[in-house]
mmCIF file as gemmi writes it, N, C-alpha and C atoms, coordinates in Angstrom:
data_model
loop_
_atom_site.group_PDB
_atom_site.id
_atom_site.type_symbol
_atom_site.label_atom_id
_atom_site.label_alt_id
_atom_site.label_comp_id
_atom_site.label_asym_id
_atom_site.label_entity_id
_atom_site.label_seq_id
_atom_site.pdbx_PDB_ins_code
_atom_site.Cartn_x
_atom_site.Cartn_y
_atom_site.Cartn_z
_atom_site.occupancy
_atom_site.B_iso_or_equiv
_atom_site.pdbx_formal_charge
_atom_site.auth_seq_id
_atom_site.auth_asym_id
_atom_site.pdbx_PDB_model_num
ATOM 1 N N . UNK Axp A 1 ? 131.941 102.167 -25.474 1 0 ? 1 A 1
ATOM 2 C CA . UNK Axp A 1 ? 132.863 101.061 -25.509 1 0 ? 1 A 1
ATOM 3 C C . UNK Axp A 1 ? 132.348 99.925 -24.634 1 0 ? 1 A 1
ATOM 4 N N . UNK Axp A 2 ? 132.457 98.752 -25.129 1 0 ? 2 A 1
ATOM 5 C CA . UNK Axp A 2 ? 132.043 97.594 -24.346 1 0 ? 2 A 1
ATOM 6 C C . UNK Axp A 2 ? 133.257 96.949 -23.692 1 0 ? 2 A 1
ATOM 7 N N . UNK Axp A 3 ? 132.99 95.999 -22.821 1 0 ? 3 A 1
ATOM 8 C CA . UNK Axp A 3 ? 134.072 95.31 -22.117 1 0 ? 3 A 1
ATOM 9 C C . UNK Axp A 3 ? 135.002 94.585 -23.089 1 0 ? 3 A 1
ATOM 10 N N . UNK Axp A 4 ? 134.518 94.226 -24.262 1 0 ? 4 A 1
ATOM 11 C CA . UNK Axp A 4 ? 135.356 93.544 -25.238 1 0 ? 4 A 1
ATOM 12 C C . UNK Axp A 4 ? 136.428 94.458 -25.816 1 0 ? 4 A 1
ATOM 13 N N . UNK Axp A 5 ? 136.223 95.78 -25.721 1 0 ? 5 A 1
ATOM 14 C CA . UNK Axp A 5 ? 137.139 96.739 -26.315 1 0 ? 5 A 1
ATOM 15 C C . UNK Axp A 5 ? 138.026 97.442 -25.284 1 0 ? 5 A 1
ATOM 16 N N . UNK Axp A 6 ? 137.987 97.018 -24.061 1 0 ? 6 A 1
ATOM 17 C CA . UNK Axp A 6 ? 138.809 97.654 -23.031 1 0 ? 6 A 1
ATOM 18 C C . UNK Axp A 6 ? 139.876 96.681 -22.548 1 0 ? 6 A 1
ATOM 19 N N . UNK Axp A 7 ? 140.919 97.222 -22.024 1 0 ? 7 A 1
ATOM 20 C CA . UNK Axp A 7 ? 141.999 96.399 -21.497 1 0 ? 7 A 1
ATOM 21 C C . UNK Axp A 7 ? 141.79 96.202 -19.991 1 0 ? 7 A 1
ATOM 22 N N . UNK Axp A 8 ? 142.246 95.083 -19.468 1 0 ? 8 A 1
ATOM 23 C CA . UNK Axp A 8 ? 142.092 94.859 -18.025 1 0 ? 8 A 1
ATOM 24 C C . UNK Axp A 8 ? 142.974 95.814 -17.236 1 0 ? 8 A 1
ATOM 25 N N . UNK Axp A 9 ? 142.556 96.14 -16.05 1 0 ? 9 A 1
ATOM 26 C CA . UNK Axp A 9 ? 143.326 97.006 -15.166 1 0 ? 9 A 1
ATOM 27 C C . UNK Axp A 9 ? 144.457 96.168 -14.575 1 0 ? 9 A 1
ATOM 28 N N . UNK Axp A 10 ? 145.702 96.627 -14.725 1 0 ? 10 A 1
ATOM 29 C CA . UNK Axp A 10 ? 146.807 95.841 -14.152 1 0 ? 10 A 1
ATOM 30 C C . UNK Axp A 10 ? 146.74 95.872 -12.629 1 0 ? 10 A 1
ATOM 31 N N . UNK Axp A 11 ? 146.969 94.733 -12.012 1 0 ? 11 A 1
ATOM 32 C CA . UNK Axp A 11 ? 146.948 94.633 -10.558 1 0 ? 11 A 1
ATOM 33 C C . UNK Axp A 11 ? 148.368 94.46 -10.047 1 0 ? 11 A 1
ATOM 34 N N . UNK Axp A 12 ? 148.648 95.058 -8.89 1 0 ? 12 A 1
ATOM 35 C CA . UNK Axp A 12 ? 149.955 94.873 -8.276 1 0 ? 12 A 1
ATOM 36 C C . UNK Axp A 12 ? 150.034 93.491 -7.67 1 0 ? 12 A 1
ATOM 37 N N . UNK Axp A 13 ? 151.23 92.974 -7.599 1 0 ? 13 A 1
ATOM 38 C CA . UNK Axp A 13 ? 151.428 91.67 -6.969 1 0 ? 13 A 1
ATOM 39 C C . UNK Axp A 13 ? 151.024 91.742 -5.507 1 0 ? 13 A 1
ATOM 40 N N . UNK Axp A 14 ? 150.581 90.629 -4.973 1 0 ? 14 A 1
ATOM 41 C CA . UNK Axp A 14 ? 150.125 90.598 -3.585 1 0 ? 14 A 1
ATOM 42 C C . UNK Axp A 14 ? 151.227 90.992 -2.619 1 0 ? 14 A 1
ATOM 43 N N . UNK Axp A 15 ? 152.495 90.741 -2.973 1 0 ? 15 A 1
ATOM 44 C CA . UNK Axp A 15 ? 153.601 91.049 -2.072 1 0 ? 15 A 1
ATOM 45 C C . UNK Axp A 15 ? 154.041 92.507 -2.158 1 0 ? 15 A 1
ATOM 46 N N . UNK Axp A 16 ? 153.559 93.263 -3.142 1 0 ? 16 A 1
ATOM 47 C CA . UNK Axp A 16 ? 153.943 94.662 -3.286 1 0 ? 16 A 1
ATOM 48 C C . UNK Axp A 16 ? 153.324 95.483 -2.165 1 0 ? 16 A 1
ATOM 49 N N . UNK Axp A 17 ? 154.133 96.341 -1.583 1 0 ? 17 A 1
ATOM 50 C CA . UNK Axp A 17 ? 153.654 97.201 -0.506 1 0 ? 17 A 1
ATOM 51 C C . UNK Axp A 17 ? 154.492 98.47 -0.469 1 0 ? 17 A 1
ATOM 52 N N . UNK Axp A 18 ? 154.036 99.445 0.27 1 0 ? 18 A 1
ATOM 53 C CA . UNK Axp A 18 ? 154.81 100.654 0.471 1 0 ? 18 A 1
ATOM 54 C C . UNK Axp A 18 ? 155.85 100.348 1.54 1 0 ? 18 A 1
ATOM 55 N N . UNK Axp A 19 ? 157.107 100.533 1.211 1 0 ? 19 A 1
ATOM 56 C CA . UNK Axp A 19 ? 158.178 100.19 2.137 1 0 ? 19 A 1
ATOM 57 C C . UNK Axp A 19 ? 158.174 101.129 3.354 1 0 ? 19 A 1
ATOM 58 N N . UNK Axp A 20 ? 158.472 100.578 4.512 1 0 ? 20 A 1
ATOM 59 C CA . UNK Axp A 20 ? 158.629 101.335 5.751 1 0 ? 20 A 1
ATOM 60 C C . UNK Axp A 20 ? 160.12 101.336 6.082 1 0 ? 20 A 1
ATOM 61 N N . UNK Axp A 21 ? 160.845 102.353 5.575 1 0 ? 21 A 1
ATOM 62 C CA . UNK Axp A 21 ? 162.292 102.385 5.696 1 0 ? 21 A 1
ATOM 63 C C . UNK Axp A 21 ? 162.716 102.76 7.108 1 0 ? 21 A 1
ATOM 64 N N . UNK Axp A 22 ? 163.688 102.003 7.64 1 0 ? 22 A 1
ATOM 65 C CA . UNK Axp A 22 ? 164.314 102.358 8.914 1 0 ? 22 A 1
ATOM 66 C C . UNK Axp A 22 ? 165.821 102.409 8.68 1 0 ? 22 A 1
ATOM 67 N N . UNK Axp A 23 ? 166.484 103.343 9.351 1 0 ? 23 A 1
ATOM 68 C CA . UNK Axp A 23 ? 167.913 103.56 9.154 1 0 ? 23 A 1
ATOM 69 C C . UNK Axp A 23 ? 168.692 102.526 9.959 1 0 ? 23 A 1
ATOM 70 N N . UNK Axp A 24 ? 169.572 101.769 9.27 1 0 ? 24 A 1
ATOM 71 C CA . UNK Axp A 24 ? 170.446 100.811 9.948 1 0 ? 24 A 1
ATOM 72 C C . UNK Axp A 24 ? 171.759 101.47 10.357 1 0 ? 24 A 1
ATOM 73 N N . UNK Axp A 25 ? 172.27 102.351 9.504 1 0 ? 25 A 1
ATOM 74 C CA . UNK Axp A 25 ? 173.478 103.105 9.853 1 0 ? 25 A 1
ATOM 75 C C . UNK Axp A 25 ? 173.534 104.373 9.013 1 0 ? 25 A 1
ATOM 76 N N . UNK Axp A 26 ? 174.316 105.322 9.482 1 0 ? 26 A 1
ATOM 77 C CA . UNK Axp A 26 ? 174.495 106.6 8.769 1 0 ? 26 A 1
ATOM 78 C C . UNK Axp A 26 ? 175.937 107.034 8.885 1 0 ? 26 A 1
ATOM 79 N N . UNK Axp A 27 ? 176.434 107.697 7.822 1 0 ? 27 A 1
ATOM 80 C CA . UNK Axp A 27 ? 177.824 108.115 7.782 1 0 ? 27 A 1
ATOM 81 C C . UNK Axp A 27 ? 177.919 109.466 7.086 1 0 ? 27 A 1
ATOM 82 N N . UNK Axp A 28 ? 178.706 110.403 7.647 1 0 ? 28 A 1
ATOM 83 C CA . UNK Axp A 28 ? 178.896 111.69 6.965 1 0 ? 28 A 1
ATOM 84 C C . UNK Axp A 28 ? 179.7 111.501 5.68 1 0 ? 28 A 1
ATOM 85 N N . UNK Axp A 29 ? 179.336 112.256 4.658 1 0 ? 29 A 1
ATOM 86 C CA . UNK Axp A 29 ? 180.028 112.225 3.371 1 0 ? 29 A 1
ATOM 87 C C . UNK Axp A 29 ? 180.052 113.638 2.801 1 0 ? 29 A 1
ATOM 88 N N . UNK Axp A 30 ? 180.804 113.844 1.723 1 0 ? 30 A 1
ATOM 89 C CA . UNK Axp A 30 ? 180.911 115.181 1.135 1 0 ? 30 A 1
ATOM 90 C C . UNK Axp A 30 ? 179.575 115.695 0.612 1 0 ? 30 A 1
ATOM 91 N N . UNK Axp A 31 ? 178.666 114.805 0.201 1 0 ? 31 A 1
ATOM 92 C CA . UNK Axp A 31 ? 177.356 115.196 -0.336 1 0 ? 31 A 1
ATOM 93 C C . UNK Axp A 31 ? 176.285 115.343 0.742 1 0 ? 31 A 1
ATOM 94 N N . UNK Axp A 32 ? 176.605 115.001 1.972 1 0 ? 32 A 1
ATOM 95 C CA . UNK Axp A 32 ? 175.628 115.029 3.057 1 0 ? 32 A 1
ATOM 96 C C . UNK Axp A 32 ? 175.814 113.793 3.926 1 0 ? 32 A 1
ATOM 97 N N . UNK Axp A 33 ? 174.729 113.236 4.411 1 0 ? 33 A 1
ATOM 98 C CA . UNK Axp A 33 ? 174.788 112.029 5.218 1 0 ? 33 A 1
ATOM 99 C C . UNK Axp A 33 ? 174.267 110.857 4.401 1 0 ? 33 A 1
ATOM 100 N N . UNK Axp A 34 ? 175.071 109.807 4.328 1 0 ? 34 A 1
ATOM 101 C CA . UNK Axp A 34 ? 174.674 108.597 3.62 1 0 ? 34 A 1
ATOM 102 C C . UNK Axp A 34 ? 173.935 107.704 4.61 1 0 ? 34 A 1
ATOM 103 N N . UNK Axp A 35 ? 172.745 107.238 4.215 1 0 ? 35 A 1
ATOM 104 C CA . UNK Axp A 35 ? 171.907 106.409 5.076 1 0 ? 35 A 1
ATOM 105 C C . UNK Axp A 35 ? 171.762 105.026 4.455 1 0 ? 35 A 1
ATOM 106 N N . UNK Axp A 36 ? 171.992 104.003 5.254 1 0 ? 36 A 1
ATOM 107 C CA . UNK Axp A 36 ? 171.745 102.627 4.831 1 0 ? 36 A 1
ATOM 108 C C . UNK Axp A 36 ? 170.425 102.221 5.476 1 0 ? 36 A 1
ATOM 109 N N . UNK Axp A 37 ? 169.397 102.013 4.657 1 0 ? 37 A 1
ATOM 110 C CA . UNK Axp A 37 ? 168.047 101.783 5.169 1 0 ? 37 A 1
ATOM 111 C C . UNK Axp A 37 ? 167.549 100.392 4.787 1 0 ? 37 A 1
ATOM 112 N N . UNK Axp A 38 ? 166.617 99.89 5.581 1 0 ? 38 A 1
ATOM 113 C CA . UNK Axp A 38 ? 166.021 98.566 5.354 1 0 ? 38 A 1
ATOM 114 C C . UNK Axp A 38 ? 164.532 98.66 5.605 1 0 ? 38 A 1
ATOM 115 N N . UNK Axp A 39 ? 163.744 97.974 4.78 1 0 ? 39 A 1
ATOM 116 C CA . UNK Axp A 39 ? 162.297 97.914 4.963 1 0 ? 39 A 1
ATOM 117 C C . UNK Axp A 39 ? 162.003 96.9 6.065 1 0 ? 39 A 1
ATOM 118 N N . UNK Axp A 40 ? 161.266 97.311 7.066 1 0 ? 40 A 1
ATOM 119 C CA . UNK Axp A 40 ? 160.902 96.423 8.162 1 0 ? 40 A 1
ATOM 120 C C . UNK Axp A 40 ? 159.935 95.335 7.755 1 0 ? 40 A 1
ATOM 121 N N . UNK Axp A 41 ? 159.194 95.524 6.675 1 0 ? 41 A 1
ATOM 122 C CA . UNK Axp A 41 ? 158.207 94.545 6.25 1 0 ? 41 A 1
ATOM 123 C C . UNK Axp A 41 ? 158.769 93.405 5.414 1 0 ? 41 A 1
ATOM 124 N N . UNK Axp A 42 ? 159.676 93.736 4.474 1 0 ? 42 A 1
ATOM 125 C CA . UNK Axp A 42 ? 160.155 92.695 3.544 1 0 ? 42 A 1
ATOM 126 C C . UNK Axp A 42 ? 161.665 92.507 3.571 1 0 ? 42 A 1
ATOM 127 N N . UNK Axp A 43 ? 162.408 93.358 4.281 1 0 ? 43 A 1
ATOM 128 C CA . UNK Axp A 43 ? 163.848 93.19 4.399 1 0 ? 43 A 1
ATOM 129 C C . UNK Axp A 43 ? 164.669 93.766 3.261 1 0 ? 43 A 1
ATOM 130 N N . UNK Axp A 44 ? 164.036 94.436 2.302 1 0 ? 44 A 1
ATOM 131 C CA . UNK Axp A 44 ? 164.754 95.047 1.183 1 0 ? 44 A 1
ATOM 132 C C . UNK Axp A 44 ? 165.613 96.19 1.715 1 0 ? 44 A 1
ATOM 133 N N . UNK Axp A 45 ? 166.801 96.341 1.137 1 0 ? 45 A 1
ATOM 134 C CA . UNK Axp A 45 ? 167.716 97.409 1.563 1 0 ? 45 A 1
ATOM 135 C C . UNK Axp A 45 ? 167.908 98.426 0.443 1 0 ? 45 A 1
ATOM 136 N N . UNK Axp A 46 ? 168.306 99.654 0.843 1 0 ? 46 A 1
ATOM 137 C CA . UNK Axp A 46 ? 168.538 100.736 -0.107 1 0 ? 46 A 1
ATOM 138 C C . UNK Axp A 46 ? 169.543 101.706 0.522 1 0 ? 46 A 1
ATOM 139 N N . UNK Axp A 47 ? 170.226 102.476 -0.307 1 0 ? 47 A 1
ATOM 140 C CA . UNK Axp A 47 ? 171.132 103.515 0.165 1 0 ? 47 A 1
ATOM 141 C C . UNK Axp A 47 ? 170.534 104.859 -0.203 1 0 ? 47 A 1
ATOM 142 N N . UNK Axp A 48 ? 170.443 105.744 0.784 1 0 ? 48 A 1
ATOM 143 C CA . UNK Axp A 48 ? 169.902 107.09 0.597 1 0 ? 48 A 1
ATOM 144 C C . UNK Axp A 48 ? 170.965 108.125 0.94 1 0 ? 48 A 1
ATOM 145 N N . UNK Axp A 49 ? 170.74 109.351 0.518 1 0 ? 49 A 1
ATOM 146 C CA . UNK Axp A 49 ? 171.576 110.469 0.939 1 0 ? 49 A 1
ATOM 147 C C . UNK Axp A 49 ? 170.652 111.576 1.442 1 0 ? 49 A 1
ATOM 148 N N . UNK Axp A 50 ? 171.067 112.214 2.526 1 0 ? 50 A 1
ATOM 149 C CA . UNK Axp A 50 ? 170.333 113.354 3.088 1 0 ? 50 A 1
ATOM 150 C C . UNK Axp A 50 ? 171.288 114.538 3.04 1 0 ? 50 A 1
ATOM 151 N N . UNK Axp A 51 ? 170.99 115.492 2.142 1 0 ? 51 A 1
ATOM 152 C CA . UNK Axp A 51 ? 171.913 116.594 1.902 1 0 ? 51 A 1
ATOM 153 C C . UNK Axp A 51 ? 171.875 117.655 2.987 1 0 ? 51 A 1
ATOM 154 N N . UNK Axp A 52 ? 170.792 117.754 3.726 1 0 ? 52 A 1
ATOM 155 C CA . UNK Axp A 52 ? 170.648 118.719 4.813 1 0 ? 52 A 1
ATOM 156 C C . UNK Axp A 52 ? 169.828 118.064 5.915 1 0 ? 52 A 1
ATOM 157 N N . UNK Axp A 53 ? 170.148 118.324 7.177 1 0 ? 53 A 1
ATOM 158 C CA . UNK Axp A 53 ? 169.41 117.667 8.268 1 0 ? 53 A 1
ATOM 159 C C . UNK Axp A 53 ? 167.894 117.897 8.248 1 0 ? 53 A 1
ATOM 160 N N . UNK Axp A 54 ? 167.446 118.997 7.669 1 0 ? 54 A 1
ATOM 161 C CA . UNK Axp A 54 ? 166.01 119.294 7.624 1 0 ? 54 A 1
ATOM 162 C C . UNK Axp A 54 ? 165.354 118.826 6.32 1 0 ? 54 A 1
ATOM 163 N N . UNK Axp A 55 ? 166.149 118.325 5.373 1 0 ? 55 A 1
ATOM 164 C CA . UNK Axp A 55 ? 165.615 117.875 4.081 1 0 ? 55 A 1
ATOM 165 C C . UNK Axp A 55 ? 165.337 116.378 4.128 1 0 ? 55 A 1
ATOM 166 N N . UNK Axp A 56 ? 164.339 115.908 3.382 1 0 ? 56 A 1
ATOM 167 C CA . UNK Axp A 56 ? 164.097 114.46 3.327 1 0 ? 56 A 1
ATOM 168 C C . UNK Axp A 56 ? 165.208 113.765 2.53 1 0 ? 56 A 1
ATOM 169 N N . UNK Axp A 57 ? 165.533 112.528 2.879 1 0 ? 57 A 1
ATOM 170 C CA . UNK Axp A 57 ? 166.547 111.801 2.114 1 0 ? 57 A 1
ATOM 171 C C . UNK Axp A 57 ? 166.041 111.415 0.732 1 0 ? 57 A 1
ATOM 172 N N . UNK Axp A 58 ? 166.982 111.232 -0.19 1 0 ? 58 A 1
ATOM 173 C CA . UNK Axp A 58 ? 166.662 110.752 -1.527 1 0 ? 58 A 1
ATOM 174 C C . UNK Axp A 58 ? 167.443 109.47 -1.789 1 0 ? 58 A 1
ATOM 175 N N . UNK Axp A 59 ? 166.889 108.614 -2.599 1 0 ? 59 A 1
ATOM 176 C CA . UNK Axp A 59 ? 167.496 107.313 -2.878 1 0 ? 59 A 1
ATOM 177 C C . UNK Axp A 59 ? 168.725 107.464 -3.77 1 0 ? 59 A 1
ATOM 178 N N . UNK Axp A 60 ? 169.81 106.793 -3.402 1 0 ? 60 A 1
ATOM 179 C CA . UNK Axp A 60 ? 171 106.706 -4.242 1 0 ? 60 A 1
ATOM 180 C C . UNK Axp A 60 ? 171.014 105.396 -5.023 1 0 ? 60 A 1
ATOM 181 N N . UNK Axp A 61 ? 170.366 104.383 -4.484 1 0 ? 61 A 1
ATOM 182 C CA . UNK Axp A 61 ? 170.328 103.084 -5.134 1 0 ? 61 A 1
ATOM 183 C C . UNK Axp A 61 ? 168.876 102.637 -5.269 1 0 ? 61 A 1
ATOM 184 N N . UNK Axp A 62 ? 168.667 101.611 -6.058 1 0 ? 62 A 1
ATOM 185 C CA . UNK Axp A 62 ? 167.333 101.028 -6.128 1 0 ? 62 A 1
ATOM 186 C C . UNK Axp A 62 ? 167.211 100.003 -5.001 1 0 ? 62 A 1
ATOM 187 N N . UNK Axp A 63 ? 166.015 99.629 -4.612 1 0 ? 63 A 1
ATOM 188 C CA . UNK Axp A 63 ? 165.854 98.615 -3.563 1 0 ? 63 A 1
ATOM 189 C C . UNK Axp A 63 ? 166.481 97.285 -3.965 1 0 ? 63 A 1
ATOM 190 N N . UNK Axp A 64 ? 167.251 96.718 -3.055 1 0 ? 64 A 1
ATOM 191 C CA . UNK Axp A 64 ? 167.953 95.452 -3.292 1 0 ? 64 A 1
ATOM 192 C C . UNK Axp A 64 ? 167.377 94.379 -2.387 1 0 ? 64 A 1
ATOM 193 N N . UNK Axp A 65 ? 166.966 93.266 -2.979 1 0 ? 65 A 1
ATOM 194 C CA . UNK Axp A 65 ? 166.388 92.19 -2.183 1 0 ? 65 A 1
ATOM 195 C C . UNK Axp A 65 ? 167.487 91.45 -1.424 1 0 ? 65 A 1
ATOM 196 N N . UNK Axp A 66 ? 167.146 90.935 -0.238 1 0 ? 66 A 1
ATOM 197 C CA . UNK Axp A 66 ? 168.161 90.252 0.579 1 0 ? 66 A 1
ATOM 198 C C . UNK Axp A 66 ? 168.613 88.941 -0.014 1 0 ? 66 A 1
């Protein structure tokens, strides 16, 4: 195959990065602990739930821009 028959590799936007989530607040709930988290790099917020203190949290919402 030559370059004429291949598709370009999609590139991520320059602003895309791996979020560094920090907990702003936490509240007990029937499903575990609800965590309100924010990315220190871009300010995006998300809601997570942690079902057990030793388990990693999982996202309840998608990242929301400020």
